[in-house]
N, C-alpha and C positions, 0 to 999 in steps of 0.2 A: 254247551250247557243250558238248562231252562231253570228258572226260576219260578218259584210259588208261593205266595202268602198262606201261610196255614194255621188250623188250628182256630185259636180263640178271635182273632180279627174277624176271620171269614164268620162265623160263627155270629159276632155280634152285629157285623153289619147287615145281616139279613135280618138280624131281628130289630133294624133301626136303630142301634145303641151307638154310643160313641167308641171308636175302637182305638184305645189309646196306644197300645205296642202292637209292633206288628212283627212274627216271626215268621221266618222263610226259609224255605226248604232248596237245595240246589241239587239238581239231579244231572245225574252225565258228567260231574266234575270230580276233580283229583285236589287233594288240598294244595298240591304244588298248582295247579292252576290258580286256586283263589290267590293264594300268596302272591303269583306272578301278577296278578290284577289287581292287587293293593289290600286285600282284606286282611284282618290283623286276626289269628287264630287265639282263642281264648280259651276253647272246650277242655277240660283235663280228661272227663271220661269217653266221651269220643268227639268228634270235628267239628266245633263250633267255630264261626269266625264273625267279626264286625266288619260291616260294610265300607268301605273306605269313605264313602260320602256321609250316610245316614245314621252310621251307626249301630244301625238296626242286624239284630242275629241271624245269621244265616247258618244253618247246619246242613251238612250232606245228607243226602237220603239214605237211611239204614234202615237194618232190620235189627231184631235184638233176641236172643237165646236164654231160657232160664238154667242157670247153672247153680242156684244155691238159695237160701232164704231171704225174704226181706227184700226192701227196695234197691239195695246193692247188688242182689244176686242175679246180674245179667250180664250177658255178653254183648257186644255190638259189633255189626259188621256195616261197615259204610264203603261203597266202590259205586265206580260209575256206572256199573251195570246194574245197580239197585233201582226198580222202577217208583214212581211215586205211588201208585198203588201198593206196593209192597211197604213202603214207609208209612201211607195212612193206615194200613192193616194194624200196624203196631198202637195205634192209639188207645186212649180208654174209651171214648163215648164216640157214640155217631155223629154228635152235634158238634164235635171238635176233632173229625176226621174228614174235615172238607179242605179243599185249596183252592186257590184261586190264580188263574195264569195272568199272566203280566196284559192279554187281550182283556181281561175281566170276567172269561169263562169260568164257571165252579164246576169243578171236579168231586163229585160227590158218591164214590162207589158203596157206602154204606146207609144210604137212606136218610142222611142227616138234616138232610130239609124238610122232609116228610116228618122225622121226630120233632124237628123243630115246629113244625106248625101243627103238630098234634099237642104237644107241650110233653114229651116223654124222654126221660133218661134210660139209655138204652147202650148197653156194652158192644164194642165192635165186635170182640171174639172171646171165646173161652180165656184166652191167657189174660183176660182182667183180672180173675182170680190170682195170679201170680204176684202182682204188684198191691201191696198193702196200701201204698199211697194212694191208689185209686181209688179205694173205698173214702178217703178222707176227701177226696177231690169231688168224688158225687155228693157226699154228704153237704161240703160247700157250695157246691151248685145247686142242690136242693134250698139251700137258704137264699141264694142268691137270685133263683128264678123259682119263687114257692108256688108259682101255679103248674110247674111240670110235676107229672109223676113218675115213679120208679117202674121201670117195664119188668113184671113177674119174675121173667127168666134173670132178670137181672137181679133181682132181689136176693133170689135162690143163690147165685153166684155171691155176694156179699156174707150170707150165711156161712157158705163154703169156705171163703176166705178167712174167716173167724177162726170157725172149729179145726181148719189146717195149722192153727197156730202162725200164719202170716202177721197178724197184726203184732204178734209179740217180738217181732223181729223190726219194728219200726223205732227210729232214733227219735230222741226226745226234740232234737230242734224242729224236724221236718213236722213231728206232729203237733207244734205248737204254731207252727207256721201257717199249717193249714186249720187248725182253729182260730187264730188270731183273724184271717180272712173269712172263715165262715162267721165269727162273730160279728163283724163290721158289714156284713151282708143285710138285706134286707128284711129276713125273716129267720134270726138265729136258731127260733125254737124248732126249725127245720133240720137242724144240724143236728140236734140232739135226739130229734126222733129218728134219724136215718140211723143213729149208730147205736141207739136203744134197739130199735126193730132189728139188728142183725146180730146184737149181743157184743158190740164193739165197746160199749159205754162201760161195762164193768171191767175193760181191759186198758182204759185210755184215760177214763176218771172215774174210779173206782169208788161208790159209795153214792155216786148218784141215782146209778141203777135202782138203787134202793128206795127210794122216794115214793111214798106213796100216791097212787092216782093224783089224787086232788094237789098232792105239795108238787109234784113233777108239772101240772099243769100251771099252776101259780108261777112257778120256776121259771116255765117257759112264756109265760106272758111277762114275766118282769122284763128278761133278755129281748123280746119283741119291743117293749114298751121304750127300753134304752135305744135299741135302735130308731124306732120313730121319733126319738129327739132329736137324732142326727148325730153325726162324727165329732161336731164341734162340744155340744152338751154332754155328748156322751162317747167320750174317747175309748181306744182298747181298755187300758188300766180300769175304767169304768165296768166296762161289759166282763173283762175279765173277773173282777171281784164280784160281780153279780152271778157268774157260772161257779164258784169255786164256794160261795156263801153258804150254800148249804151243810156244807163239810163240816163248818165252824173253823175258827181260828187257825188252829194250829194244824190241823188237817189239812185245811185251806193251802197254809203255807207250804207246808211238804209235798203238796202237789204240786204248787206254783214251782217250787225249787226243781222235782222231777221232771217237769216239761222245759226246764231252762227258762221260764219266764223273763220278761224285760223285769228289771229292778221295781219300777213303779206297779207295774201290774203286782207283782210278788208282794211289795209292800201294803198294798190297797187289799188285795184279797185278805192277807194276815189282820188287818185294822177291822175290817168293814163288820165282820158278824159281832163284834164285841163294842163296837163303837155306834152302830146303828141305832139302838133303843136310845143310850145316853143324849145322843145329838138330838133325837126326835125331841126327846122331852126338853132339854135346854132350848130347843127353839120355839117351842111353845110357851115357855116360861124364862126368857133369857135373863140371868143374874151375871153382875160383872165377875164376881170370883168364882164362877164355875165355869164361865167363858174363859176367864184366861187360864185356868187350870186344862181346859179343854185344849187349847191352843198350844199349850206347851207340852202336853203330852202327846199330842198328834206332830210336834214339831213344825206346827205351822207358820211360825215366824221367820224361820229358814229355809221352809220347803213351802212356801203358799200353794203351789201349784198342786200339790198333793192333796192339801188339806182341801182344796177348792174340788177336787175330784171325789174326795171322801164325802164331804155333802153332797154332792151329786148323785153319787152310788146310793146314798142313804135315801134321799129323796124317792128314786126311782123304785127301790127297794119298799118304800111305803106306799108308792103309788101316789105321791104328791107331787105338786108342783110349786117350787120356789118357797118352800117350808125352811128345812135345814141350810138350804142354800141363802136364804136373808141373813147367814150369821157371816157370810164371806166379807161384804163391805166392812164389818169392825175388824176380821183380821188384816184387810189390805190396808186400812187404816195403820194399826201399829207397826204393819211392815213398812210404811212410807213414813211413820213418824221418828225423828230423829232424837236418837237417844244422849247423841256426845253432851249436849249442854245439860242435861241432867246428869250424867257422871260425871262430868268436870266440876258440878255445883258439889256434888256429894264428895269429890276429892277435896276441893278447898274449905269444907267441911271438918277433913281430917279422917273420911272414910277410907276405908281401904278393902282389897279383896272382895270378899262374897258381901260387906256391905256395900259398896257399889252397885253389886248387882240388886240386892235388896231393894235401894233407891231406884233402881230403873223400873223393876217390878212393881213398885209403889205407883210411880208414876204412870205405868199403863194401865194399873187399875183404875187411876182417878180419871183417865182417859176413857176407857171402858163404861164407866160408872157414867159419866157427862154422855156418851153418846146414846147409852140406853134410857136414860132421864129424857134425850131431847126427843128421842124415837116415840116414847110415852105422851110427852104433851104436844 
């Protein structure tokens, strides 16, 4: 048995980037041999094991054959006689089809190092067009490595893949997984550009392909602005909402649901289109009553993190820094402010039910008035 590091870890090391996760391929081994050595089997579709010491994933070298549509339309063959070169031949891009032996030697049968140096995303074989996930992965890599270009022959395969209807067989969860990673990459605009260029945008994010050129450019610039702000200022829900914002609230909510997006991303995607302009206006001229209504409307007192994300998304959409987000300290103050004493005093005066809530709301309004007056003075 021989072990090789494969794929992204090799690529990133050659690029001088930190390789956080390492995937391994075992050549010349059987599942029984790995289990006997203490490896833990975890693969469902094909033999994958966890290393007994490092817990890194080790897969048996395998080949694959297309038998149906979509990502799951493959059969796999894993056996001791499958060579490393055969395993690498089934991979998507040349830059991901390299392996590193235990002595550090790089195995590169498809010219991955040359494509890394030239900054080219190129498919390994025509089988690239058989798997629609590879289109999404390429789009994600284009967003991660924005200086890379797509080889013309690979671009032709992307179009072929879409026209063959393979994209329509993608499951929503996998689409969302790849889109999410692309949105969190260095230049998300390239994700959209790749999808638009091959015709996949209309299938995966219908409505965005219909944007006029100026609107599309502005939309992409907003996503890149979010990426430049960093993951703390612009986490995934913010970027997802900005991605879907041109569709409008209801359509954005439907698309988020269709993609099986996480709850925070779906909520923000639905809220941002209608909340954006009012929040910008409120930030320009803060008024206690309107601010309290906004906090209540957007559930800011129970879910302050969501409200903070909504403010951040609004400022990124407006191309401004610290405008709507200047409202966040007022929300934080109300969240931290204890209401138990106010409620108890109201009860002591004979208030019951809704009247207690009204007393608490009046006290919150007074606190906001004090804070806004202090900010002006």
